[in-house]
Jmol script that loads the backbone (N, CA, C; Angstrom):
load data "model"
ATOM      1  N   MET A   1       0.764  -1.239  -0.041  1.00  0.00           N
ATOM      2  CA  MET A   1      -0.008   0.069   0.027  1.00  0.00           C
ATOM      3  C   MET A   1       1.065   1.269  -0.061  1.00  0.00           C
ATOM      4  N   ALA A   2       1.914   1.086   0.868  1.00  0.00           N
ATOM      5  CA  ALA A   2       2.679   2.396   0.903  1.00  0.00           C
ATOM      6  C   ALA A   2       3.383   2.771  -0.376  1.00  0.00           C
ATOM      7  N   LYS A   3       3.822   1.685  -1.151  1.00  0.00           N
ATOM      8  CA  LYS A   3       4.516   1.940  -2.409  1.00  0.00           C
ATOM      9  C   LYS A   3       3.527   2.595  -3.433  1.00  0.00           C
ATOM     10  N   LYS A   4       2.180   1.991  -3.428  1.00  0.00           N
ATOM     11  CA  LYS A   4       1.150   2.528  -4.346  1.00  0.00           C
ATOM     12  C   LYS A   4       0.898   4.083  -4.109  1.00  0.00           C
ATOM     13  N   LYS A   5       0.801   4.428  -2.709  1.00  0.00           N
ATOM     14  CA  LYS A   5       0.560   5.750  -2.285  1.00  0.00           C
ATOM     15  C   LYS A   5       1.809   6.846  -2.707  1.00  0.00           C
ATOM     16  N   ASN A   6       3.106   6.209  -2.481  1.00  0.00           N
ATOM     17  CA  ASN A   6       4.097   6.955  -2.988  1.00  0.00           C
ATOM     18  C   ASN A   6       4.404   7.140  -4.492  1.00  0.00           C
ATOM     19  N   ARG A   7       3.824   6.025  -5.218  1.00  0.00           N
ATOM     20  CA  ARG A   7       3.899   6.144  -6.575  1.00  0.00           C
ATOM     21  C   ARG A   7       2.718   7.209  -7.159  1.00  0.00           C
ATOM     22  N   LYS A   8       1.730   7.249  -6.603  1.00  0.00           N
ATOM     23  CA  LYS A   8       0.607   8.222  -6.923  1.00  0.00           C
ATOM     24  C   LYS A   8       1.102   9.655  -6.534  1.00  0.00           C
ATOM     25  N   LYS A   9       1.654   9.758  -5.162  1.00  0.00           N
ATOM     26  CA  LYS A   9       2.224  11.137  -5.060  1.00  0.00           C
ATOM     27  C   LYS A   9       3.367  11.511  -5.950  1.00  0.00           C
ATOM     28  N   ALA A  10       4.246  10.563  -6.327  1.00  0.00           N
ATOM     29  CA  ALA A  10       5.344  10.935  -7.259  1.00  0.00           C
ATOM     30  C   ALA A  10       4.682  11.393  -8.731  1.00  0.00           C
ATOM     31  N   LEU A  11       3.727  10.588  -9.209  1.00  0.00           N
ATOM     32  CA  LEU A  11       3.205  11.024 -10.443  1.00  0.00           C
ATOM     33  C   LEU A  11       2.511  12.423 -10.260  1.00  0.00           C
ATOM     34  N   LYS A  12       1.777  12.472  -9.260  1.00  0.00           N
ATOM     35  CA  LYS A  12       1.084  14.056  -9.042  1.00  0.00           C
ATOM     36  C   LYS A  12       2.201  14.973  -9.012  1.00  0.00           C
ATOM     37  N   LEU A  13       3.125  14.755  -8.197  1.00  0.00           N
ATOM     38  CA  LEU A  13       4.149  15.857  -8.075  1.00  0.00           C
ATOM     39  C   LEU A  13       4.816  16.116  -9.433  1.00  0.00           C
ATOM     40  N   GLN A  14       5.051  15.039 -10.188  1.00  0.00           N
ATOM     41  CA  GLN A  14       5.676  15.234 -11.558  1.00  0.00           C
ATOM     42  C   GLN A  14       4.776  15.896 -12.565  1.00  0.00           C
ATOM     43  N   MET A  15       3.597  15.743 -12.533  1.00  0.00           N
ATOM     44  CA  MET A  15       2.587  16.366 -13.282  1.00  0.00           C
ATOM     45  C   MET A  15       2.399  17.725 -12.803  1.00  0.00           C
ATOM     46  N   LYS A  16       2.437  18.129 -11.658  1.00  0.00           N
ATOM     47  CA  LYS A  16       2.464  19.433 -11.108  1.00  0.00           C
ATOM     48  C   LYS A  16       3.682  20.371 -11.537  1.00  0.00           C
ATOM     49  N   ARG A  17       4.814  19.730 -11.553  1.00  0.00           N
ATOM     50  CA  ARG A  17       5.998  20.384 -11.960  1.00  0.00           C
ATOM     51  C   ARG A  17       5.952  20.564 -13.471  1.00  0.00           C
ATOM     52  N   GLN A  18       5.382  19.783 -14.193  1.00  0.00           N
ATOM     53  CA  GLN A  18       5.262  19.905 -15.668  1.00  0.00           C
ATOM     54  C   GLN A  18       4.127  20.921 -15.950  1.00  0.00           C
ATOM     55  N   GLY A  19       3.320  21.174 -15.051  1.00  0.00           N
ATOM     56  CA  GLY A  19       2.249  22.103 -15.332  1.00  0.00           C
ATOM     57  C   GLY A  19       0.981  21.516 -15.950  1.00  0.00           C
ATOM     58  N   LEU A  20       0.911  20.267 -15.977  1.00  0.00           N
ATOM     59  CA  LEU A  20      -0.215  19.467 -16.494  1.00  0.00           C
ATOM     60  C   LEU A  20      -1.504  19.666 -15.651  1.00  0.00           C
ATOM     61  N   LEU A  21      -1.224  19.792 -14.281  1.00  0.00           N
ATOM     62  CA  LEU A  21      -2.503  19.770 -13.489  1.00  0.00           C
ATOM     63  C   LEU A  21      -3.233  21.262 -13.765  1.00  0.00           C
ATOM     64  N   SER A  22      -2.340  22.235 -13.841  1.00  0.00           N
ATOM     65  CA  SER A  22      -3.185  23.479 -14.015  1.00  0.00           C
ATOM     66  C   SER A  22      -3.860  23.538 -15.538  1.00  0.00           C
ATOM     67  N   LYS A  23      -3.095  22.972 -16.445  1.00  0.00           N
ATOM     68  CA  LYS A  23      -3.643  23.052 -17.779  1.00  0.00           C
ATOM     69  C   LYS A  23      -4.983  22.059 -17.820  1.00  0.00           C
ATOM     70  N   ALA A  24      -4.852  20.954 -17.077  1.00  0.00           N
ATOM     71  CA  ALA A  24      -6.220  20.017 -16.881  1.00  0.00           C
ATOM     72  C   ALA A  24      -7.419  20.836 -16.406  1.00  0.00           C
ATOM     73  N   ASN A  25      -7.116  21.486 -15.293  1.00  0.00           N
ATOM     74  CA  ASN A  25      -8.104  22.458 -14.803  1.00  0.00           C
ATOM     75  C   ASN A  25      -8.920  23.416 -15.581  1.00  0.00           C
ATOM     76  N   THR A  26      -7.726  24.054 -16.396  1.00  0.00           N
ATOM     77  CA  THR A  26      -8.430  25.177 -17.317  1.00  0.00           C
ATOM     78  C   THR A  26      -9.107  24.415 -18.319  1.00  0.00           C
ATOM     79  N   ALA A  27      -8.675  23.319 -18.647  1.00  0.00           N
ATOM     80  CA  ALA A  27      -9.311  22.640 -19.958  1.00  0.00           C
ATOM     81  C   ALA A  27     -10.915  22.286 -19.366  1.00  0.00           C
ATOM     82  N   VAL A  28     -10.779  21.733 -18.123  1.00  0.00           N
ATOM     83  CA  VAL A  28     -12.045  21.343 -17.556  1.00  0.00           C
ATOM     84  C   VAL A  28     -13.135  22.582 -17.521  1.00  0.00           C
ATOM     85  N   GLU A  29     -12.662  23.700 -17.115  1.00  0.00           N
ATOM     86  CA  GLU A  29     -13.330  24.836 -16.978  1.00  0.00           C
ATOM     87  C   GLU A  29     -13.895  25.268 -18.206  1.00  0.00           C
ATOM     88  N   GLN A  30     -13.033  25.235 -19.337  1.00  0.00           N
ATOM     89  CA  GLN A  30     -13.329  25.533 -20.641  1.00  0.00           C
ATOM     90  C   GLN A  30     -14.563  24.748 -21.310  1.00  0.00           C
ATOM     91  N   ALA A  31     -14.423  23.510 -21.000  1.00  0.00           N
ATOM     92  CA  ALA A  31     -15.399  22.480 -21.490  1.00  0.00           C
ATOM     93  C   ALA A  31     -16.793  22.586 -20.856  1.00  0.00           C
ATOM     94  N   ALA A  32     -16.648  23.059 -19.342  1.00  0.00           N
ATOM     95  CA  ALA A  32     -17.941  23.342 -18.748  1.00  0.00           C
ATOM     96  C   ALA A  32     -18.472  24.467 -19.313  1.00  0.00           C
ATOM     97  N   LYS A  33     -17.917  25.481 -19.517  1.00  0.00           N
ATOM     98  CA  LYS A  33     -18.530  26.799 -20.164  1.00  0.00           C
ATOM     99  C   LYS A  33     -19.019  26.641 -21.540  1.00  0.00           C
ATOM    100  N   ALA A  34     -18.415  25.702 -22.275  1.00  0.00           N
ATOM    101  CA  ALA A  34     -19.108  25.400 -23.590  1.00  0.00           C
ATOM    102  C   ALA A  34     -20.265  24.657 -23.570  1.00  0.00           C
ATOM    103  N   ALA A  35     -20.203  23.650 -22.555  1.00  0.00           N
ATOM    104  CA  ALA A  35     -21.412  22.788 -22.348  1.00  0.00           C
ATOM    105  C   ALA A  35     -22.563  23.599 -21.993  1.00  0.00           C
ATOM    106  N   GLU A  36     -22.315  24.652 -21.045  1.00  0.00           N
ATOM    107  CA  GLU A  36     -23.479  25.576 -20.604  1.00  0.00           C
ATOM    108  C   GLU A  36     -23.832  26.495 -21.804  1.00  0.00           C
ATOM    109  N   SER A  37     -23.190  26.946 -22.668  1.00  0.00           N
ATOM    110  CA  SER A  37     -23.636  27.567 -23.728  1.00  0.00           C
ATOM    111  C   SER A  37     -24.520  26.855 -24.733  1.00  0.00           C
ATOM    112  N   ILE A  38     -23.862  25.660 -24.857  1.00  0.00           N
ATOM    113  CA  ILE A  38     -24.692  24.516 -25.830  1.00  0.00           C
ATOM    114  C   ILE A  38     -26.059  24.191 -25.260  1.00  0.00           C
ATOM    115  N   VAL A  39     -26.203  23.990 -24.054  1.00  0.00           N
ATOM    116  CA  VAL A  39     -27.476  23.837 -23.292  1.00  0.00           C
ATOM    117  C   VAL A  39     -28.255  24.961 -23.424  1.00  0.00           C
ATOM    118  N   LYS A  40     -28.012  26.192 -23.290  1.00  0.00           N
ATOM    119  CA  LYS A  40     -28.651  27.512 -23.376  1.00  0.00           C
ATOM    120  C   LYS A  40     -29.044  27.716 -24.911  1.00  0.00           C
ATOM    121  N   GLU A  41     -28.379  27.220 -25.723  1.00  0.00           N
ATOM    122  CA  GLU A  41     -28.831  27.596 -27.160  1.00  0.00           C
ATOM    123  C   GLU A  41     -29.750  26.333 -27.486  1.00  0.00           C
ATOM    124  N   ALA A  42     -29.764  25.184 -26.986  1.00  0.00           N
ATOM    125  CA  ALA A  42     -30.635  24.038 -27.174  1.00  0.00           C
ATOM    126  C   ALA A  42     -32.065  24.386 -26.527  1.00  0.00           C
ATOM    127  N   LYS A  43     -31.959  25.083 -25.312  1.00  0.00           N
ATOM    128  CA  LYS A  43     -33.251  25.590 -24.546  1.00  0.00           C
ATOM    129  C   LYS A  43     -34.028  26.570 -25.598  1.00  0.00           C
ATOM    130  N   LYS A  44     -33.239  27.365 -26.110  1.00  0.00           N
ATOM    131  CA  LYS A  44     -33.790  28.452 -26.962  1.00  0.00           C
ATOM    132  C   LYS A  44     -34.520  27.948 -28.327  1.00  0.00           C
ATOM    133  N   SER A  45     -33.718  26.979 -28.771  1.00  0.00           N
ATOM    134  CA  SER A  45     -34.236  26.381 -29.998  1.00  0.00           C
ATOM    135  C   SER A  45     -35.436  25.394 -29.690  1.00  0.00           C
ATOM    136  N   VAL A  46     -35.653  25.050 -28.612  1.00  0.00           N
ATOM    137  CA  VAL A  46     -37.035  24.010 -28.481  1.00  0.00           C
ATOM    138  C   VAL A  46     -38.292  24.935 -28.774  1.00  0.00           C
ATOM    139  N   LYS A  47     -38.986  24.342 -29.690  1.00  0.00           N
ATOM    140  CA  LYS A  47     -40.139  25.101 -30.277  1.00  0.00           C
ATOM    141  C   LYS A  47     -41.329  24.984 -29.126  1.00  0.00           C
ATOM    142  N   LYS A  48     -41.758  26.243 -28.964  1.00  0.00           N
ATOM    143  CA  LYS A  48     -42.823  26.493 -27.852  1.00  0.00           C
ATOM    144  C   LYS A  48     -44.200  26.103 -28.571  1.00  0.00           C
ATOM    145  N   LEU A  49     -45.064  25.231 -28.160  1.00  0.00           N
ATOM    146  CA  LEU A  49     -46.212  25.011 -28.641  1.00  0.00           C
ATOM    147  C   LEU A  49     -47.321  25.877 -28.503  1.00  0.00           C
ATOM    148  N   SER A  50     -48.345  26.160 -29.245  1.00  0.00           N
ATOM    149  CA  SER A  50     -49.411  27.022 -29.117  1.00  0.00           C
ATOM    150  C   SER A  50     -50.447  26.113 -28.201  1.00  0.00           C
ATOM    151  N   LEU A  51     -51.466  26.729 -27.626  1.00  0.00           N
ATOM    152  CA  LEU A  51     -52.488  26.281 -26.739  1.00  0.00           C
ATOM    153  C   LEU A  51     -53.261  25.134 -27.612  1.00  0.00           C
ATOM    154  N   GLU A  52     -53.429  25.407 -28.886  1.00  0.00           N
ATOM    155  CA  GLU A  52     -54.093  24.358 -29.580  1.00  0.00           C
ATOM    156  C   GLU A  52     -53.195  23.101 -29.735  1.00  0.00           C
ATOM    157  N   GLU A  53     -52.034  23.295 -30.122  1.00  0.00           N
ATOM    158  CA  GLU A  53     -51.172  22.087 -30.432  1.00  0.00           C
ATOM    159  C   GLU A  53     -50.823  21.416 -29.191  1.00  0.00           C
ATOM    160  N   PHE A  54     -50.710  22.089 -28.141  1.00  0.00           N
ATOM    161  CA  PHE A  54     -50.403  21.477 -26.668  1.00  0.00           C
ATOM    162  C   PHE A  54     -51.639  20.672 -26.445  1.00  0.00           C
ATOM    163  N   SER A  55     -52.899  21.130 -26.533  1.00  0.00           N
ATOM    164  CA  SER A  55     -54.096  20.306 -26.065  1.00  0.00           C
ATOM    165  C   SER A  55     -54.202  19.263 -26.923  1.00  0.00           C
ATOM    166  N   ALA A  56     -53.705  19.137 -28.347  1.00  0.00           N
ATOM    167  CA  ALA A  56     -53.810  18.148 -29.168  1.00  0.00           C
ATOM    168  C   ALA A  56     -52.848  17.008 -29.041  1.00  0.00           C
ATOM    169  N   LEU A  57     -51.868  17.331 -28.135  1.00  0.00           N
ATOM    170  CA  LEU A  57     -51.029  16.171 -27.928  1.00  0.00           C
ATOM    171  C   LEU A  57     -51.455  14.838 -27.397  1.00  0.00           C
ATOM    172  N   PRO A  58     -51.055  13.649 -27.912  1.00  0.00           N
ATOM    173  CA  PRO A  58     -51.399  12.442 -27.562  1.00  0.00           C
ATOM    174  C   PRO A  58     -51.587  12.065 -26.117  1.00  0.00           C
ATOM    175  N   GLU A  59     -50.780  12.710 -25.278  1.00  0.00           N
ATOM    176  CA  GLU A  59     -50.548  12.696 -23.915  1.00  0.00           C
ATOM    177  C   GLU A  59     -51.820  13.217 -23.019  1.00  0.00           C
ATOM    178  N   LEU A  60     -52.387  14.126 -23.820  1.00  0.00           N
ATOM    179  CA  LEU A  60     -53.379  14.840 -23.077  1.00  0.00           C
ATOM    180  C   LEU A  60     -54.850  14.435 -23.670  1.00  0.00           C
ATOM    181  N   THR A  61     -54.875  13.192 -24.261  1.00  0.00           N
ATOM    182  CA  THR A  61     -56.191  12.691 -24.713  1.00  0.00           C
ATOM    183  C   THR A  61     -56.929  12.566 -23.343  1.00  0.00           C
ATOM    184  N   ASP A  62     -58.288  12.608 -23.507  1.00  0.00           N
ATOM    185  CA  ASP A  62     -59.201  12.512 -22.360  1.00  0.00           C
ATOM    186  C   ASP A  62     -59.007  13.449 -21.141  1.00  0.00           C
ATOM    187  N   ILE A  63     -58.315  14.506 -21.526  1.00  0.00           N
ATOM    188  CA  ILE A  63     -58.197  15.778 -20.658  1.00  0.00           C
ATOM    189  C   ILE A  63     -59.049  16.783 -21.076  1.00  0.00           C
ATOM    190  N   ARG A  64     -59.794  17.209 -20.287  1.00  0.00           N
ATOM    191  CA  ARG A  64     -60.839  18.430 -20.719  1.00  0.00           C
ATOM    192  C   ARG A  64     -59.951  19.539 -21.214  1.00  0.00           C
ATOM    193  N   SER A  65     -60.493  20.234 -21.929  1.00  0.00           N
ATOM    194  CA  SER A  65     -59.734  21.469 -22.558  1.00  0.00           C
ATOM    195  C   SER A  65     -59.441  22.556 -21.468  1.00  0.00           C
ATOM    196  N   ASN A  66     -60.479  22.621 -20.616  1.00  0.00           N
ATOM    197  CA  ASN A  66     -60.129  23.893 -19.548  1.00  0.00           C
ATOM    198  C   ASN A  66     -58.886  23.491 -18.858  1.00  0.00           C
ATOM    199  N   LEU A  67     -58.723  22.061 -18.504  1.00  0.00           N
ATOM    200  CA  LEU A  67     -57.473  21.464 -17.726  1.00  0.00           C
ATOM    201  C   LEU A  67     -56.338  21.703 -18.601  1.00  0.00           C
ATOM    202  N   ALA A  68     -56.369  21.391 -19.834  1.00  0.00           N
ATOM    203  CA  ALA A  68     -55.157  21.671 -20.621  1.00  0.00           C
ATOM    204  C   ALA A  68     -54.815  23.080 -20.830  1.00  0.00           C
ATOM    205  N   GLU A  69     -55.828  24.069 -20.551  1.00  0.00           N
ATOM    206  CA  GLU A  69     -55.603  25.419 -20.651  1.00  0.00           C
ATOM    207  C   GLU A  69     -54.886  25.748 -19.432  1.00  0.00           C
ATOM    208  N   THR A  70     -55.254  25.238 -18.184  1.00  0.00           N
ATOM    209  CA  THR A  70     -54.797  25.457 -16.937  1.00  0.00           C
ATOM    210  C   THR A  70     -53.245  25.209 -16.989  1.00  0.00           C
ATOM    211  N   LEU A  71     -52.873  23.906 -17.476  1.00  0.00           N
ATOM    212  CA  LEU A  71     -51.605  23.542 -17.326  1.00  0.00           C
ATOM    213  C   LEU A  71     -50.755  24.572 -18.308  1.00  0.00           C
ATOM    214  N   TYR A  72     -51.303  24.882 -19.429  1.00  0.00           N
ATOM    215  CA  TYR A  72     -50.678  25.758 -20.424  1.00  0.00           C
ATOM    216  C   TYR A  72     -50.437  27.227 -19.815  1.00  0.00           C
ATOM    217  N   GLY A  73     -51.354  27.530 -19.079  1.00  0.00           N
ATOM    218  CA  GLY A  73     -51.334  28.754 -18.423  1.00  0.00           C
ATOM    219  C   GLY A  73     -50.095  28.822 -17.116  1.00  0.00           C
ATOM    220  N   GLU A  74     -49.907  27.746 -16.751  1.00  0.00           N
ATOM    221  CA  GLU A  74     -48.855  27.602 -15.638  1.00  0.00           C
ATOM    222  C   GLU A  74     -47.370  27.250 -16.184  1.00  0.00           C
ATOM    223  N   GLY A  75     -47.387  27.316 -17.540  1.00  0.00           N
ATOM    224  CA  GLY A  75     -45.957  27.226 -17.868  1.00  0.00           C
ATOM    225  C   GLY A  75     -45.526  25.755 -18.563  1.00  0.00           C
ATOM    226  N   ILE A  76     -46.662  24.940 -18.567  1.00  0.00           N
ATOM    227  CA  ILE A  76     -46.290  23.720 -19.073  1.00  0.00           C
ATOM    228  C   ILE A  76     -46.719  23.560 -20.650  1.00  0.00           C
ATOM    229  N   VAL A  77     -45.791  23.873 -21.436  1.00  0.00           N
ATOM    230  CA  VAL A  77     -46.266  23.989 -22.852  1.00  0.00           C
ATOM    231  C   VAL A  77     -45.688  22.786 -23.578  1.00  0.00           C
ATOM    232  N   SER A  78     -45.051  21.765 -23.003  1.00  0.00           N
ATOM    233  CA  SER A  78     -44.669  20.621 -23.828  1.00  0.00           C
ATOM    234  C   SER A  78     -44.609  19.445 -22.715  1.00  0.00           C
ATOM    235  N   VAL A  79     -44.616  18.230 -23.254  1.00  0.00           N
ATOM    236  CA  VAL A  79     -44.618  16.981 -22.536  1.00  0.00           C
ATOM    237  C   VAL A  79     -43.313  17.097 -21.629  1.00  0.00           C
ATOM    238  N   GLN A  80     -42.238  17.704 -21.999  1.00  0.00           N
ATOM    239  CA  GLN A  80     -41.041  17.692 -21.440  1.00  0.00           C
ATOM    240  C   GLN A  80     -41.078  18.542 -20.076  1.00  0.00           C
ATOM    241  N   ASP A  81     -42.105  19.419 -20.107  1.00  0.00           N
ATOM    242  CA  ASP A  81     -42.241  20.416 -19.072  1.00  0.00           C
ATOM    243  C   ASP A  81     -42.723  19.635 -17.685  1.00  0.00           C
ATOM    244  N   PHE A  82     -43.366  18.637 -17.951  1.00  0.00           N
ATOM    245  CA  PHE A  82     -44.141  17.849 -16.936  1.00  0.00           C
ATOM    246  C   PHE A  82     -43.043  17.279 -16.005  1.00  0.00           C
ATOM    247  N   ALA A  83     -41.716  17.083 -16.466  1.00  0.00           N
ATOM    248  CA  ALA A  83     -40.785  16.354 -15.670  1.00  0.00           C
ATOM    249  C   ALA A  83     -40.251  17.467 -14.544  1.00  0.00           C
ATOM    250  N   ASP A  84     -40.626  18.658 -14.726  1.00  0.00           N
ATOM    251  CA  ASP A  84     -40.297  19.669 -13.518  1.00  0.00           C
ATOM    252  C   ASP A  84     -41.248  19.622 -12.634  1.00  0.00           C
ATOM    253  N   TRP A  85     -42.511  19.146 -12.791  1.00  0.00           N
ATOM    254  CA  TRP A  85     -43.579  19.359 -11.739  1.00  0.00           C
ATOM    255  C   TRP A  85     -43.799  17.860 -11.044  1.00  0.00           C
ATOM    256  N   THR A  86     -43.991  17.942  -9.637  1.00  0.00           N
ATOM    257  CA  THR A  86     -44.438  16.839  -8.980  1.00  0.00           C
ATOM    258  C   THR A  86     -45.964  16.438  -9.052  1.00  0.00           C
ATOM    259  N   GLU A  87     -46.210  15.378  -8.637  1.00  0.00           N
ATOM    260  CA  GLU A  87     -47.778  15.106  -8.521  1.00  0.00           C
ATOM    261  C   GLU A  87     -48.507  15.988  -7.589  1.00  0.00           C
ATOM    262  N   LYS A  88     -47.615  16.417  -6.338  1.00  0.00           N
ATOM    263  CA  LYS A  88     -48.188  17.173  -5.494  1.00  0.00           C
ATOM    264  C   LYS A  88     -48.443  18.839  -6.052  1.00  0.00           C
ATOM    265  N   ASP A  89     -47.530  19.253  -6.905  1.00  0.00           N
ATOM    266  CA  ASP A  89     -47.550  20.540  -7.531  1.00  0.00           C
ATOM    267  C   ASP A  89     -48.811  20.463  -8.493  1.00  0.00           C
ATOM    268  N   LEU A  90     -48.934  19.548  -9.398  1.00  0.00           N
ATOM    269  CA  LEU A  90     -50.098  19.502 -10.168  1.00  0.00           C
ATOM    270  C   LEU A  90     -51.445  19.469  -9.383  1.00  0.00           C
ATOM    271  N   LEU A  91     -51.568  18.758  -8.385  1.00  0.00           N
ATOM    272  CA  LEU A  91     -52.682  18.657  -7.625  1.00  0.00           C
ATOM    273  C   LEU A  91     -53.116  19.881  -6.990  1.00  0.00           C
ATOM    274  N   ALA A  92     -52.192  20.965  -6.802  1.00  0.00           N
ATOM    275  CA  ALA A  92     -52.263  22.330  -6.252  1.00  0.00           C
ATOM    276  C   ALA A  92     -52.994  23.160  -7.175  1.00  0.00           C
ATOM    277  N   LEU A  93     -53.023  22.882  -8.489  1.00  0.00           N
ATOM    278  CA  LEU A  93     -53.584  23.670  -9.509  1.00  0.00           C
ATOM    279  C   LEU A  93     -55.131  23.633  -9.549  1.00  0.00           C
ATOM    280  N   LYS A  94     -55.610  24.737  -9.980  1.00  0.00           N
ATOM    281  CA  LYS A  94     -57.187  24.616  -9.737  1.00  0.00           C
ATOM    282  C   LYS A  94     -57.857  23.848 -10.952  1.00  0.00           C
ATOM    283  N   GLY A  95     -58.496  22.735 -10.479  1.00  0.00           N
ATOM    284  CA  GLY A  95     -59.262  21.930 -11.438  1.00  0.00           C
ATOM    285  C   GLY A  95     -58.646  20.676 -11.682  1.00  0.00           C
ATOM    286  N   ILE A  96     -57.400  20.593 -11.196  1.00  0.00           N
ATOM    287  CA  ILE A  96     -56.617  19.293 -11.369  1.00  0.00           C
ATOM    288  C   ILE A  96     -56.537  18.414 -10.189  1.00  0.00           C
ATOM    289  N   GLY A  97     -57.183  17.391 -10.340  1.00  0.00           N
ATOM    290  CA  GLY A  97     -57.245  16.255  -9.213  1.00  0.00           C
ATOM    291  C   GLY A  97     -56.726  15.012  -9.409  1.00  0.00           C
ATOM    292  N   PRO A  98     -56.759  14.017  -8.603  1.00  0.00           N
ATOM    293  CA  PRO A  98     -56.200  12.851  -8.571  1.00  0.00           C
ATOM    294  C   PRO A  98     -56.480  12.170  -9.950  1.00  0.00           C
ATOM    295  N   ALA A  99     -57.622  12.219 -10.579  1.00  0.00           N
ATOM    296  CA  ALA A  99     -58.198  11.635 -11.552  1.00  0.00           C
ATOM    297  C   ALA A  99     -57.540  11.987 -12.909  1.00  0.00           C
ATOM    298  N   THR A 100     -57.183  13.294 -12.980  1.00  0.00           N
ATOM    299  CA  THR A 100     -56.471  14.026 -14.015  1.00  0.00           C
ATOM    300  C   THR A 100     -54.960  13.756 -14.077  1.00  0.00           C
ATOM    301  N   VAL A 101     -54.483  13.635 -12.754  1.00  0.00           N
ATOM    302  CA  VAL A 101     -53.024  13.129 -12.827  1.00  0.00           C
ATOM    303  C   VAL A 101     -53.068  11.612 -13.089  1.00  0.00           C
ATOM    304  N   LYS A 102     -53.893  10.969 -12.826  1.00  0.00           N
ATOM    305  CA  LYS A 102     -53.959   9.511 -13.023  1.00  0.00           C
ATOM    306  C   LYS A 102     -53.884   9.319 -14.784  1.00  0.00           C
ATOM    307  N   LYS A 103     -54.753  10.156 -15.383  1.00  0.00           N
ATOM    308  CA  LYS A 103     -54.849   9.982 -16.719  1.00  0.00           C
ATOM    309  C   LYS A 103     -53.748  10.477 -17.325  1.00  0.00           C
ATOM    310  N   LEU A 104     -53.062  11.493 -16.903  1.00  0.00           N
ATOM    311  CA  LEU A 104     -51.782  11.942 -17.386  1.00  0.00           C
ATOM    312  C   LEU A 104     -50.741  10.804 -17.438  1.00  0.00           C
ATOM    313  N   LYS A 105     -50.528  10.101 -16.273  1.00  0.00           N
ATOM    314  CA  LYS A 105     -49.633   8.999 -16.011  1.00  0.00           C
ATOM    315  C   LYS A 105     -49.779   7.884 -16.974  1.00  0.00           C
ATOM    316  N   GLU A 106     -51.228   7.595 -17.208  1.00  0.00           N
ATOM    317  CA  GLU A 106     -51.628   6.467 -18.048  1.00  0.00           C
ATOM    318  C   GLU A 106     -51.387   6.735 -19.411  1.00  0.00           C
ATOM    319  N   ASN A 107     -51.319   8.112 -19.875  1.00  0.00           N
ATOM    320  CA  ASN A 107     -50.872   8.390 -21.172  1.00  0.00           C
ATOM    321  C   ASN A 107     -49.441   8.591 -21.306  1.00  0.00           C
ATOM    322  N   GLY A 108     -48.568   8.338 -20.349  1.00  0.00           N
ATOM    323  CA  GLY A 108     -47.295   8.205 -20.483  1.00  0.00           C
ATOM    324  C   GLY A 108     -46.489   9.554 -20.054  1.00  0.00           C
ATOM    325  N   VAL A 109     -47.004  10.386 -19.443  1.00  0.00           N
ATOM    326  CA  VAL A 109     -46.434  11.562 -18.933  1.00  0.00           C
ATOM    327  C   VAL A 109     -45.602  11.177 -17.471  1.00  0.00           C
ATOM    328  N   SER A 110     -44.405  11.642 -17.641  1.00  0.00           N
ATOM    329  CA  SER A 110     -43.528  11.221 -16.487  1.00  0.00           C
ATOM    330  C   SER A 110     -43.433  12.557 -15.704  1.00  0.00           C
ATOM    331  N   LEU A 111     -43.699  12.462 -14.477  1.00  0.00           N
ATOM    332  CA  LEU A 111     -43.354  13.684 -13.476  1.00  0.00           C
ATOM    333  C   LEU A 111     -42.251  13.506 -12.700  1.00  0.00           C
ATOM    334  N   LYS A 112     -41.842  14.514 -11.967  1.00  0.00           N
ATOM    335  CA  LYS A 112     -40.732  14.612 -11.185  1.00  0.00           C
ATOM    336  C   LYS A 112     -41.240  13.908  -9.882  1.00  0.00           C
ATOM    337  N   ALA A 113     -40.166  13.069  -9.340  1.00  0.00           N
ATOM    338  CA  ALA A 113     -40.236  12.184  -8.137  1.00  0.00           C
ATOM    339  C   ALA A 113     -40.399  13.113  -6.939  1.00  0.00           C
TER     340      ALA A 113
END
end "model"
wireframe off; spacefill off
backbone 0.3
color backbone group
């Protein structure tokens, strides 16, 4: 065990002397910034559905139009937006009850745990 630790320490010290550790840290930071900008662009490019398109989704079959309008008004404009909501949050909305949440789940909507 002691030899392994010493080898690790020696390798780390060698990399530090060569400046590889600081280069790796800056590369990781640059990659993180690039990933953040890509995620922001992807979120912007996601098409927002109109109320009519939203209520016509197959996941919202058997859901009354006024309930679909309530969901749309609360900012749920696509099926992916349901992932940010818990069952408890949905039940707190006006007109949304356990039967509606059950229908949504049966239609394949996944909610936040």
